[in-house]
C-alpha positions as CSV (number, residue, x, y, z in Angstrom):
1,M,183.0,16.8,30.7
2,K,182.5,18.1,34.2
3,R,179.0,18.7,35.5
4,G,179.4,22.4,36.3
5,I,180.8,23.3,32.8
6,T,178.3,24.2,30.2
7,Q,178.5,24.3,26.4
8,P,179.4,27.8,25.0
9,D,176.1,28.0,23.1
10,H,174.0,27.0,26.1
11,S,173.7,29.4,29.0
12,P,172.4,28.4,32.4
13,G,168.7,29.1,33.0
14,Q,167.9,28.8,29.3
15,S,164.5,27.2,30.1
16,L,163.5,30.2,32.1
17,L,164.5,32.6,29.3
18,R,162.5,30.4,26.9
19,L,159.5,30.5,29.2
20,T,159.6,34.2,29.5
21,W,159.7,34.8,25.7
22,Q,157.1,32.2,25.0
23,S,154.8,33.8,27.5
24,T,155.4,37.2,25.8
25,L,154.3,35.7,22.5
26,V,151.3,34.1,24.1
27,L,150.3,37.4,25.7
28,A,150.6,39.3,22.5
29,V,148.4,36.7,20.6
30,L,146.0,36.6,23.5
31,A,145.6,40.4,23.7
32,A,145.2,40.6,19.9
33,F,142.5,37.8,20.0
34,G,140.8,39.5,22.9
35,L,140.7,42.9,21.2
36,M,139.4,41.5,17.9
37,A,136.6,39.4,19.5
38,P,136.1,40.6,23.1
39,E,132.8,38.7,23.8
40,P,133.7,35.1,22.8
41,S,137.3,35.3,24.0
42,G,136.6,36.8,27.4
43,P,136.7,33.6,29.5
44,F,139.7,32.3,27.6
45,V,141.6,35.6,28.2
46,V,140.8,35.6,31.9
47,T,141.9,32.0,32.3
48,V,145.2,32.4,30.5
49,S,146.0,35.7,32.2
50,L,145.3,34.3,35.7
51,T,147.3,31.2,34.9
52,M,150.3,33.3,33.9
53,F,149.9,35.5,37.0
54,V,149.7,32.5,39.3
55,L,152.7,30.8,37.6
56,G,154.6,34.1,37.9
57,L,153.8,34.2,41.6
58,F,155.0,30.7,42.2
59,L,158.2,31.4,40.3
60,L,158.7,34.5,42.4
61,L,158.1,32.6,45.6
62,F,160.6,29.9,44.6
63,G,163.1,32.5,43.6
64,L,162.7,34.3,46.9
65,M,163.0,31.1,48.9
66,H,166.1,30.0,46.9
67,G,167.6,33.6,47.3
68,L,167.0,33.5,51.1
69,R,168.8,30.1,51.2
70,R,171.8,31.6,49.2
71,S,171.8,34.7,51.4
72,R,173.3,32.7,54.3
73,V,176.7,32.5,52.5
74,E,176.4,35.2,49.9
75,K,175.3,38.9,49.9
76,V,172.1,38.7,47.9
77,S,170.6,42.1,47.3
78,V,167.0,42.9,46.4
79,F,168.0,44.6,43.2
80,G,170.3,41.7,42.3
81,L,167.6,39.1,43.0
82,F,164.6,40.7,41.4
83,L,166.1,43.1,38.8
84,L,169.3,41.1,38.0
85,Q,171.4,44.1,38.8
86,N,175.1,43.1,39.1
87,S,174.1,39.4,39.4
88,A,173.6,38.5,35.7
89,P,175.4,39.1,32.5
90,R,174.2,42.1,30.5
91,S,172.8,39.9,27.8
92,I,170.6,38.0,30.3
93,Q,169.5,41.3,31.9
94,R,168.5,42.7,28.5
95,L,166.5,39.6,27.5
96,F,164.5,39.6,30.7
97,A,164.1,43.4,30.7
98,W,162.8,43.5,27.1
99,S,160.4,40.7,27.7
100,M,159.0,42.6,30.7
101,V,158.8,45.8,28.7
102,V,157.0,44.2,25.8
103,Q,154.6,42.4,28.1
104,L,153.8,45.6,30.0
105,V,153.2,47.6,26.8
106,V,151.0,44.9,25.4
107,A,149.0,44.5,28.6
108,V,148.6,48.2,29.3
109,T,147.6,48.9,25.7
110,A,145.0,46.1,25.6
111,A,143.6,47.0,29.0
112,A,143.4,50.7,28.0
113,L,141.6,49.9,24.8
114,R,138.9,47.7,26.6
115,P,139.1,48.8,30.2
116,Y,135.8,47.5,31.5
117,T,135.9,44.1,29.9
118,D,137.5,40.7,30.5
119,I,140.4,41.8,28.3
120,A,141.6,44.0,31.2
121,F,142.8,40.9,33.0
122,V,145.8,40.8,30.7
123,I,147.4,43.4,33.0
124,L,148.1,40.4,35.4
125,A,150.1,38.4,33.0
126,P,153.4,40.4,33.1
127,M,154.1,38.8,36.5
128,L,155.5,35.8,34.7
129,P,158.7,37.4,33.5
130,V,159.2,39.0,36.9
131,G,159.0,35.6,38.6
132,S,161.2,34.0,35.9
133,A,163.9,36.7,36.4
134,A,163.8,36.3,40.2
135,L,164.2,32.5,39.9
136,W,166.9,32.8,37.3
137,S,168.8,35.2,39.6
138,A,168.3,33.0,42.6
139,Q,169.6,29.9,40.8
140,H,172.2,31.2,38.4
141,G,173.0,34.8,39.6
142,I,176.5,35.7,40.8
143,F,176.6,37.3,44.3
144,P,179.6,38.3,46.4
145,E,180.6,35.9,49.2
146,R,179.5,36.9,52.7
147,G,182.5,37.5,55.1
148,C,182.8,35.7,58.4
149,D,180.8,37.8,60.9
150,H,181.1,36.8,64.5
151,A,178.8,39.5,65.9
């Protein structure tokens, strides 16, 4: 089997999709735990939320760097790189979009219910699916070839 050909049941970037949905589950459990016991869970909520935020920033940075490298030979658009528009199959776009929506709803709801506590730090966590989507698009997205420009 050639290296570039994948199995039909295995799409490229599966680990990034898995990371995105696992982080969604972690955020939901974390927010529920933080809302039920705000005092004892505060430091844990802050630590996990900040970790997810920093990991999302690193993924976003790596995606941006890889996208810039690809932009030398391909027309990489901002919408295509960060929002997967016209660069990923619809199924992949939906998976990342639903993960972002679920995380934003969970984070905003938890932060609104306990606005002046450590639980409000969960609002930072949805950066992880944004970074994952950017890295997925930079590594596996389909962009049109750049024409020869002699200007």
